C-alpha positions, 0 to 999 in steps of 0.5 A, spaced: 472 503 477 476 497 478 476 492 483 482 492 487 487 487 490 492 487 496 497 482 494 504 479 497 510 475 495 517 473 497 522 476 493 527 470 489 532 476 489 533 478 496 529 472 500 524 478 503 517 479 503 514 485 500 506 488 498 503 492 493 496 493 492 493 493 484 487 493 480 484 487 477 481 490 472 488 493 468 494 489 473 496 497 474 500 497 480 496 503 485 501 502 491 507 498 494 512 497 500 518 500 499 522 496 504 521 489 505 520 484 511 524 479 513 518 475 516 511 474 512 507 477 519 511 482 518 510 484 511 502 482 513 502 487 519 504 492 515 499 491 509 493 491 515 495 498 517 494 501 510 487 497 509 485 500 516 488 507 515 488 508 508 480 509 508 480 515 514 487 517 512 487 525 511 492 528 504 497 532 506 499 537 500 507 538 502 507 545 497 502 548 501 503 545 508 495 544 508 491 539 509 487 538 502 478 537 503 477 530 499 471 527 497 468 521 501 
């Protein structure tokens, strides 16, 4: 698996801050913020929530209304 990188940036279009998670090897975007943040600190806070909870978050399948057993 390639290295994962978190990036933040300020949009030149709307002046808000955004984040995304990408794969360094092929520059593929794996996840991104859907909302922009007025403050850089709010953007970083949102990203920290994803980083902290991501590894332990359970996966919920909406079609079956059940949590999936995922390998760790």
